[in-house]
C-alpha positions, 0 to 999 in steps of 0.5 A, spaced: 500 500 500 505 504 501 509 502 496 504 504 491 503 511 494 497 510 498 496 514 504 492 510 510 486 513 513 482 513 519 479 506 517 486 503 515 489 502 522 483 499 525 483 494 520 490 493 521 490 492 529 484 487 528 489 482 525 494 483 531 489 479 535 492 473 531 499 475 532 503 473 538 509 477 540 507 483 536 506 490 539 501 494 535 504 500 539 509 500 534 504 503 529 503 509 534 508 513 530 505 512 523 498 514 526 502 521 528 505 522 522 499 521 518 495 526 523 490 521 526 493 521 533 487 525 535 482 521 531 477 517 537 476 511 532 483 510 531 485 511 538 480 507 541 482 501 536 489 502 538 487 501 546 483 495 544 488 492 540 494 493 546 489 491 551 487 485 547 495 483 546 496 484 554 500 491 553 496 494 558 501 499 560 501 502 553 494 502 552 493 506 559 499 511 556 494 512 549 488 512 554 491 518 558 494 522 552 487 522 549 484 529 549 477 526 548 475 520 551 468 517 549 464 511 552 468 507 547 474 509 550 472 508 557 469 501 555 476 499 552 480 501 558 475 497 563 475 491 558 482 491 558 484 492 565 479 486 566 482 481 561 489 482 563 487 481 571 486 488 574 479 488 575 479 493 581 482 498 576 477 496 571 471 498 576 475 504 578 475 506 571 467 504 570 466 509 576 470 515 573 466 514 567 459 514 570 461 520 574 463 524 567 456 522 565 458 518 559 453 513 556 453 506 559 451 501 554 451 493 554 458 492 552 460 497 558 455 493 563 458 486 561 465 488 562 463 491 569 460 485 571 466 481 569 470 485 573 465 485 579 465 477 578 473 477 578 473 481 585 468 478 588 464 485 589 457 482 590 454 489 592 457 492 586 454 487 581 447 487 584 447 495 583 449 494 576 444 489 575 438 493 579 440 500 576 442 498 569 438 491 567 432 491 571 431 499 570 431 497 562 437 502 562 440 497 558 438 491 554 438 484 557 441 481 551 444 474 551 451 477 553 449 481 559 445 475 561 451 471 561 455 476 564 450 476 570 450 469 571 458 469 571 458 474 576 453 471 581 457 464 580 463 467 581 461 471 587 458 465 590 451 466 589 449 460 585 441 461 586 441 468 584 445 466 578 440 460 576 434 465 577 437 470 572 439 464 567 432 461 568 429 468 565 433 469 560 429 468 553 436 466 549 441 462 552 448 461 548 454 456 550 457 462 555 450 462 559 450 454 560 458 454 561 458 460 566 452 456 571 455 449 570 462 452 572 459 455 578 455 449 580 462 445 580 465 451 584 461 450 589 461 442 589 454 441 587 457 436 582 450 433 581 447 439 579 452 441 574 451 434 570 444 435 570 445 442 567 449 439 562 444 434 560 439 440 559 444 443 555 445 437 550 437 437 550 437 444 548 441 442 542 447 447 545 454 445 543 458 445 548 465 448 548 472 446 551 471 450 557 464 446 558 467 440 557 472 441 562 467 443 568 463 437 566 470 432 567 471 435 573 464 434 576 465 427 573 471 426 577 468 428 583 462 424 583 466 418 580 461 418 574 466 414 569 460 413 564 459 421 564 467 422 563 468 417 558 462 420 554 465 427 554 472 423 552 468 420 546 464 427 544 471 430 544 474 425 539 467 424 535 467 432 534 474 433 532 475 438 538 482 436 539 485 435 546 489 441 549 493 441 555 487 444 559 482 438 557 487 433 557 489 434 564 481 434 566 481 427 563 487 425 566 484 427 573 477 424 571 480 417 569 484 417 575 479 419 580 474 413 577 480 408 578 482 408 571 489 410 571 491 406 565 486 410 561 489 416 564 496 414 562 493 413 555 491 420 555 497 423 558 502 419 552 497 422 547 497 429 549 502 433 543 503 438 548 504 437 556 505 443 561 506 443 568 499 441 570 498 435 565 505 432 568 502 434 575 495 431 574 499 424 572 504 424 577 498 425 582 494 420 579 500 414 580 501 417 587 493 416 588 493 409 586 499 407 590 504 406 584 510 410 588 516 408 583 512 410 577 510 417 580 517 418 582 520 416 575 515 421 571 517 426 576 524 425 574 522 425 566 518 431 567 524 435 570 529 432 565 524 435 559 525 442 562 518 443 565 519 446 572 515 443 577 510 447 582 508 446 589 502 442 587 507 437 583 511 436 590 505 435 594 504 429 589 511 426 589 511 427 597 504 423 597 507 418 593 513 417 598 508 417 604 504 411 601 510 407 598 514 408 605 520 412 601 522 416 607 529 418 605 527 419 598 521 424 601 526 427 605 531 429 599 525 431 595 523 436 601 530 439 601 530 439 593 524 443 593 527 449 597 534 449 595 534 447 587 527 449 585 526 455 590 519 453 592 517 455 599 514 449 602 506 451 605 502 447 610 500 442 605 507 440 604 509 440 611 502 435 612 505 430 607 512 430 610 508 429 617 504 423 614 510 420 611 514 420 617 508 418 621 506 412 617 514 410 617 513 410 625 518 416 626 513 419 630 517 424 634 521 426 628 514 428 625 512 431 632 518 435 632 517 438 624 510 440 626 513 444 632 518 447 628 513 449 622 514 456 620 506 457 619 501 455 624 499 447 623 492 446 620 488 441 623 489 436 617 497 436 619 495 434 626 490 429 623 496 426 619 500 425 626 493 422 629 492 417 624 500 415 625 499 414 632 493 409 631 497 405 626 503 405 631 499 404 637 502 410 640 496 412 645 499 417 649 501 422 643 495 420 640 491 422 646 494 429 646 493 430 639 486 428 639 485 433 645 488 438 641 484 437 635 478 438 639 481 444 641 482 447 634 475 445 632 470 444 638 464 444 633 467 438 628 464 432 630 469 428 626 474 430 631 470 427 637 469 421 634 476 419 632 478 420 640 472 416 642 474 411 637 481 411 639 479 410 647 474 404 645 480 401 641 484 401 648 478 399 652 478 405 655 470 405 655 469 410 660 473 415 657 470 414 650 463 415 653 465 421 656 467 424 649 461 422 646 457 425 652 461 432 651 459 431 644 452 430 645 452 436 651 454 441 645 449 439 640 454 436 636 451 431 631 456 426 627 454 428 619 451 421 616 456 418 611 453 417 604 455 414 597 453 414 590 453 410 584 452 411 577 447 407 573 446 408 566 449 415 566 445 417 572 448 419 579 444 415 585 446 418 592 445 414 598 445 415 606 444 410 611 437 408 613 435 413 608 428 412 605 428 418 600 429 414 594 424 413 589 425 405 589 428 405 596 423 399 598 426 395 592 433 397 594 432 394 601 429 388 599 435 387 594 440 388 600 436 383 605 437 378 599 444 379 598 445 379 606 442 372 606 446 370 600 452 372 603 451 368 610 449 362 606 456 362 602 459 364 609 456 358 612 457 353 606 465 355 606 465 353 613 462 347 612 467 345 606 472 347 611 470 342 617 469 337 612 476 337 609 478 337 616 475 331 618 477 327 612 
């Protein structure tokens, strides 16, 4: 264009800047001198396009420089800056810009509201998010289109107000994949995994095509519920629709298969991934550690290090856990030192908890207790709980009693702490002490939460609690359980008879 002597105008640069979103390591700011050269530095259309391009590319400081040097800032200028701050992880600055924009009396449109709601969700500012919802959306100052509705669902979900997110979602006349994904992600975030899977099924029934973000959330929910059929369906869906496997989806698949007990399938996914990042390696290391294959977990860790991928804190939780389950005390001690002195990672309370578990399981109770006392941070109940478990394994009653009482002092309303101490007393025939602990528990009105289990049958998750009669087929289920018990007793009786016959022959 320039070789032919054609001068760029106000439409040329915005079109040029749009192409930068597809290019990496290319800073649009390099064209700022050309904008000045052709006398377009005061053109708002050009400046707004430059700010947007800079912010989208991650050059937020340069975007702010252009913004500050703008003699005139319209609604689009401010919105570009709000969106830029939010995109680049500075949501508080985005909210500050929004408030400044309002104080100047500039018009707020749907795009501005979406950016402001996104910033509110990232900062957890529910008060501000509700105010935007009430003032702009409910008062019809902006149209509640699918983008505004999706932003509201996302904001309420990220702020932890999932029922409000659902109410907004239910009244949306049109829902796109972002709307569905935002609520599914919200349910996963608050551990409502069953609701997440049910909503995903509704999404498919509504003929909305999920994206990789949706599928990652569904895989996380499947992993937490042990819903192997659902997780496998997602895997087949990815392959069937040629969606490709990025590191995020791959990591979620590895985690799902591991938590569903299929470590072999997790390894297959891992080996097929073309690109592996620290999270992928860590997920596979944790999977092997979870299944008690300590040596394979450690070998994978050293392969990861030799491939040039730097481990993070979560990686070390995996390898230390592997050492604990494999009884590899010396290797665990060495890795704990490597973490600090070679990888320059400061251990947090979880790493200390892994070391206490490692030492305690191996019988080094005094060393485990000393490590707790020398921790640079306050030990959590989880750390003390690891030591208590070790005391039970190695029958260290005195230390176990001390730790058990300390856990109750730390969490006086936690039913499990009382139950553990009472069970320990019972194991040592200290019936009076066990009864006294349960009496204290009852006097404080602390009830042990009933345990529950779930099972996946034909893609549906069924949840059961002891003595629960709420299931629609509970009478049939209890009848079947009774029949199974009878069959087990008969089998046991038959085995005893066969043994007796063998002994008398």
